[in-house]
Each structure stands twice: as structure tokens, then as C-alpha cells.
Phi, psi and omega in degrees: 000167184273122177238085184296137171254092192267002187214143175235119179257149184301130183295331189277353188259118183263348184267020174241132176258128177236120180239134176241129181232137172294146174283168175303155187301328186282354178251005189283351174271001176229334176247132175277306181211153162261140191233147170221135180227114185209153169272145178270348174198164181292135182276156178287325180230163177300146184264130181257125178242130186253115182264113181272150178292132178220359178072007182269152170261140179241138164263124184247129180232123184272119185273355173266348177212093187305348179271352184257118177198165183179175181241122185226145178231126179284161180252209189272002174233158185278173179222129173262127187247145173254116186262000180078196188267342179216132181198163177202108176239144164245142186225151161250124173262100177285146175295157183297138172089354184265343176283128187268088187295334178299332181264327179210111189292142171258161181241163175285140173074189179283164182259146179218006180228161179303140179294139186233009180276195186272340180288151182273059180292317184299316179301314179298319186290323177298323175294319182300313181306328184282342177284130188279343180227169178293324177302311174300322179295319185295324176302317178294313179298325178296313181299323177299309178301322179300320179293320180296327175294316179302313183279352178068027167286339171231130184217132182304140184252106184293333176292314180287330174300320177294319181298315181291329179294335187235037184299330183291342181267356187260118180230358179204172179293327179295317180297322180294320174299320177297312178299322179281355181060042179226162172283160174306323185289320177299315178302315179307308183296318187291308183292323181295325184279315188271328185255328190082005177254141162284155183306322181293319180293319177300321177297319182296321180295318182291320177304310181299313183299315180297330181289329182289341178259000183067030180283136176286336179289162185048036182288158179278161180304312175203179187299319181296321177296320180293313179298323180291312181300312185296314181295321179296322184282321190248337184088005179231153164284162181299320183295309180299324177303311188291331177289325186267330182238150177266108174233000000 
């Protein structure tokens, strides 16, 4: 199955906690993880956070400013973010293809302004801020996802589910179409609509994610191809990335 690694935090910083927790079983076909990223004390320097392409949609809630929340989706290249010297976020990482953007648009990159969409994210965030620990926050996030399922803002994606179940068999877009039991043209339409990615770009994201875990599946043609592709997606060579970020 697909286990996206969406984030790289700076190795040298010890006063930052990054926590990932599985959702309840009944939500595991739409949510990959509930996340918390926070400083334990004010840092001496601004914090660099690397957001990797993973094809996931995120709901992001700023716990230091209850008015700031949003729905964000990264593209096929990474983004390096300056989070400052003190921060606290809780996120929901939705699996690729489950967020119904026709009902609620996602935006590129992290959020820095008050949410202006139709979902009651600001109200939810003010409730989250009142919770003293991540366990209490996860209860509220779970209830929120359950409401999204009822309203069909989030729907399990059978096409990406098939792809994720057979990742080891996919080495090309043609393989992906075969696994999804679609023609390449049908796959192009479905992935573009549900992911915002063309199949070729989605394959690039999957290859990058698998390489972060050292997986032999979805391997690159050779080492130079891997290094070139990794640098194009992240801005770093694999060796430099591993020295700077903890993934």
C-alpha cells in the first residue's frame, strides 16, 4: 500500500515535535494520517520545513492563530517553507484522489490567511485550539472527517485504491492503466479530475515517495536518472537532502 512521506524536518533542530497517528479504521480509506507539528520552545533561528510532493490533500489548522486554516494540495514539485521560530499546526492528510475539489477547492502550498470557503474550518479550529493535547484534537478531527463523508466532500477513490494495492507491479503509465483496468485515455481523465495530476506526473510522485523508503518497486532506470529526477522534484540531491532533512 501507499505510505506517503510528505514532510522533511530539519535534522539539527531538537525542539520540534512531529507526530503522525493513524485514523480510526472506518476512515482509513480516505485519511492517511492525523499530524501535529509544533515547537516545544521558541527557536533561536527560523525553522525550515520541506513539504514533499505526495499527491495528498491536507486540511491545515494553525493552533497559534485560530482564524488560520485551509485546505491545501501540493503539486509535483516540493516546497520549502519558513515556519518561523514558533509554530503549532495540526493537519489531516487525506489520501490522494478522495477530496472532491468540485465541491471545495484546494489551494497550492501552505496557508497563511483566514479561510474563506464554505466549510466551517474556522469554527472547528477554534475548538481545536481549546484542546490541551493531540488526543483531544484527534477526536474533533475524526468527527470532522465523518461529516465530510456524509456531505460527500470526501469520497473513497476506487481507482487510486487499485493502484496503491499493486504498486509493486507499476513501472509505467501503461502499467498503471492496466492495474486500474482502464484505457490510458480513461485514466488520464479520471486522475486529472480527482487528483489534479496527469498519470505521468502521478507516477513521478509515486516513484519519489517509494525512493524515500528505499523501495525497489517503481525503481528508476539507473542511479543518474534517479538523482536527476530527485533533484528536479526537491531541489536537492538525495545525499544533500538526507543530510539536511529527517525523512
